[in-house]
N, C-alpha and C positions, 0 to 999 in steps of 0.2 A: 504492500500500499504504498509507504514512504519513496518509494522508486517511481510511481508514476504520478503522485502531488509534489514531486521533486521537475516532474514535466510540466507544471502548471503554471504560469506564468505569478508573476507577484511582483508587485513593485510599492518602493515606497509612498508617500501624495502626502502632501496638508489637505486637510479638510476644513473647512467653512464653513459653519453653519448660515445659514440667510432668507430671508421673509424673501417672497416669489412673489412677482402677481398670480401669476397662476394658482397660485394654493390660495394666496386673498380670493381669488375670483371664485373658485371650487369650495371655500368654505362654506359657500351658503345653501349650496347643497346637501351639507349635512355630514360629519368628520365616517358615518359608515355609507358613505357614495360612493360607488365606481370613482365620479370623476377627483373628490379626494384625494380617492387610494392612488390614482394614476397620475398627479401632482405631487403626491409629499412621498412616498414611498419609491422615490428616485437619485439620483445623483446624473450632473451635471459634470461630464469629464471631458477635458479639450484631446480632441481626437487626434494628437499624439500620444499623448498617453493609450488613449486603445489600441493602440497600431504596437507601443511596445507591451500592452497583456492579451497581444496580440486576436481584439475581441471586433464586432462595430456594436449592437448594440443591445442587451442582451444583462444578465444578469450578473450579482460581482458581492462579493461578500468584503465589507467594508471592516478592519480589524480595528480597534483602538486600544491602550493600555483598559479602557473603564471596562469595553464588551464587545460586541460583533453585532453586525445585522446585513441578511440579504437585502438587496435593493434592483431597480432597473438601473445601467449605464444605460444617460444619455448622451451623446456624441452633440458637444454643443462648444463652439469657438470666441464664441460673444461674450460669453456671463462669466467665463472662467480661464485659466493663463495655464501652461502648459504645468504639470505638477501641482498645481490646485483646482483639487473639484469640489462642488459645489454642491452641499445636499440642504434637503429645504427643513425651516425649523416644525420640526415638527413629532412624532410618535417612531417615526423609524431614526431621526438623528438622535435621540432620546436615550437609546440603546447605548451611542456611543462616547456620554458625559457621563462622569464619576460628578457622584455628589457631591468633590471639594471644586472639580470645575463649573459644576451646575453654578451654585454659589460662586463665585469666584466671578460668574456669567461671564466665563472663556469662550471661545466661539470658535479659535484652530484647534485641529488637535493632528498631531502626527498620527498616520495611520497604515496598512496596510489592506492593497487591493489583491484581491486576485479573481478569476474568471471562476465562473460556477454554474452548475444545473440545478441548484440548491432551490424550493420555490421562495417567492418573496412571504414572508410572513403577513397573514393579514390583521388588522387591528386590531381585533380578537386577539388573536396570538399575542401583541405584542406588549397589548393591556395585563394577560397574565401572565405574560415572566419579569414586566415590570413590578407587577403587584409580589409575588413570587422572589422579587428579591428583595423585598422591602426587609 
């Protein structure tokens, strides 16, 4: 298993949490809506970083020192730059933030990202995991 894992590209990158206009627009449908899911369970990744991962658009696993989460990588060179990816501030982003970082309102993190076949967790799954972590 470790041998095959070593074949999957993994890169180190900075993650920033941000409010996005699409997330704000879709929040009116409710946080349980498909629109909200599609606009918050994502991260925007520069095309050059997508190439380094060997993916186009697809699921990636983001891991920080505080946790990890699977989201959909979106190729976006306009809202991010090479070496930095943006994840909307919301339940999926909360999986990456520790209590100390939250209290200090820290919005930048070092992370590793890798392509994955894992499914993106639903909001119910995220909320259950966050509750169990308390």
